[in-house]
Wavefront OBJ file of the C-alpha trace (Angstrom):
o trace
v -5.461 13.047 -12.420
v -6.070 12.094 -9.017
v -3.439 9.435 -8.674
v -1.075 12.064 -9.669
v -1.620 14.636 -7.265
v -2.031 11.535 -4.593
v 1.833 10.775 -5.680
v 2.824 14.352 -5.663
v 1.416 14.754 -2.271
v 3.535 11.554 -1.139
v 6.673 12.845 -2.405
v 6.110 16.439 -0.903
v 6.041 14.922 3.030
v 9.742 14.132 2.689
v 12.003 11.408 2.103
v 12.874 10.313 5.651
v 12.110 6.574 5.783
v 11.918 4.416 9.108
v 11.032 1.562 6.810
v 13.060 1.176 3.175
v 11.608 -0.119 0.567
v 14.017 -2.728 0.817
v 12.666 -3.969 4.083
v 8.854 -4.225 3.041
v 9.856 -6.258 0.099
v 11.703 -8.688 1.995
v 9.084 -8.320 4.797
v 6.103 -8.983 2.305
v 8.092 -12.099 0.460
v 7.740 -13.605 3.789
v 4.045 -12.678 4.226
v 3.289 -13.875 0.946
v 4.942 -16.913 2.145
v 3.085 -17.485 5.256
v -0.117 -16.833 3.146
v 1.066 -19.858 0.525
v 1.407 -21.984 3.668
v 4.654 -22.518 3.355
v 6.405 -23.621 7.055
v 10.083 -21.958 7.674
v 12.204 -22.626 10.815
v 13.484 -19.530 11.220
v 11.229 -17.510 13.798
v 12.327 -13.974 12.264
v 10.617 -14.571 9.047
v 7.056 -14.697 11.403
v 8.059 -11.236 12.392
v 8.805 -10.095 9.354
v 5.784 -11.050 7.822
v 3.729 -9.724 10.531
v 5.735 -6.600 10.493
v 4.336 -6.163 6.050
v 1.021 -7.120 6.870
v 0.608 -4.532 10.198
v 2.595 -1.142 7.982
v 0.162 -2.488 5.398
v -2.825 -2.610 7.624
v -2.074 0.691 9.473
v -1.267 2.195 5.981
v -4.589 1.605 4.704
v -6.631 2.643 7.856
v -4.695 5.797 7.515
v -5.469 6.347 4.206
v -9.671 5.276 5.382
v -9.327 8.205 8.330
v -8.146 10.918 6.134
v -10.644 9.633 3.783
v -13.313 10.314 5.973
v -11.984 13.644 7.420
v -11.662 15.176 3.974
v -14.954 14.102 3.266
v -15.797 16.442 6.314
v -14.996 19.199 4.255
v -16.617 18.320 1.198
v -13.445 16.120 -0.229
v -13.140 12.867 -1.450
v -9.855 11.478 -1.731
v -11.072 8.605 -4.113
v -7.601 7.524 -4.423
v -8.109 3.551 -3.970
v -11.209 1.891 -2.543
v -10.524 -1.362 -0.864
v -12.979 -4.522 -1.305
v -14.719 -5.816 1.682
v -13.385 -9.667 1.211
v -12.183 -11.792 4.351
v -8.684 -12.094 1.973
v -7.871 -8.877 2.051
v -4.536 -8.288 3.966
v -3.169 -11.044 1.712
v -4.613 -8.908 -1.511
v -2.618 -6.156 0.122
v 0.479 -8.260 0.760
v 0.046 -9.109 -3.049
v -0.490 -5.689 -4.881
v 2.606 -4.285 -3.310
v 4.847 -6.924 -4.455
v 3.515 -6.170 -7.555
v 4.017 -2.583 -7.385
v 7.746 -3.316 -6.548
v 8.000 -5.376 -9.855
v 7.379 -2.251 -11.707
v 9.862 -0.389 -10.043
v 13.459 -0.504 -11.333
v 15.907 -1.969 -8.811
v 18.124 0.066 -6.427
v 15.843 3.190 -7.276
v 15.390 4.170 -3.450
v 11.610 4.619 -4.181
v 10.010 6.079 -0.909
v 8.129 3.427 0.469
v 4.694 4.914 1.290
v 4.597 6.384 -1.928
v 5.375 2.585 -3.390
v 2.260 1.281 -1.483
v -0.169 4.633 -2.812
v 0.431 3.539 -6.184
v 0.502 0.039 -5.649
v -2.881 0.150 -3.832
v -4.264 3.095 -6.475
v -3.871 0.478 -9.554
v -4.875 -2.910 -7.913
v -7.982 -1.129 -6.441
v -9.132 1.422 -8.618
v -12.448 3.636 -7.255
v -15.555 2.551 -9.446
v -16.675 6.279 -9.193
v -14.678 8.714 -10.845
v -13.956 12.585 -9.810
v -13.954 13.743 -13.225
v -17.656 15.417 -13.885
v -19.384 13.512 -16.245
v -20.295 14.688 -19.714
l 1 2 3 4 5 6 7 8 9 10 11 12 13 14 15 16 17 18 19 20 21 22 23 24 25 26 27 28 29 30 31 32 33 34 35 36 37 38 39 40 41 42 43 44 45 46 47 48 49 50 51 52 53 54 55 56 57 58 59 60 61 62 63 64 65 66 67 68 69 70 71 72 73 74 75 76 77 78 79 80 81 82 83 84 85 86 87 88 89 90 91 92 93 94 95 96 97 98 99 100 101 102 103 104 105 106 107 108 109 110 111 112 113 114 115 116 117 118 119 120 121 122 123 124 125 126 127 128 129 130 131 132 133
């Protein structure tokens, strides 16, 4: 239920995208190669890698701010819970690339929706919003 609400809210936000899903995929593939220690002579690969890492870090920080502010009014978003590990950045990249693997090619999925659903699937929260019976 909580995932459905999150996805519905993200879809309602509009379809204008400054950063397309295909760009994110390619950038995150460059980031994955960076984390794997693969060397590249193409300086643009470094830029692409940094763009993916920066986008995902910003997305996670934006969610954390939203979660913090919503708790101030008595609501817990609980869409995903990121672990406090030193390899979080590489785990975010792998989670999002895994999300692309579950989306049919050329579907034009909204970038933010894809990231949110990927993080929700990869980093579920232990506590549920559903009342326990």
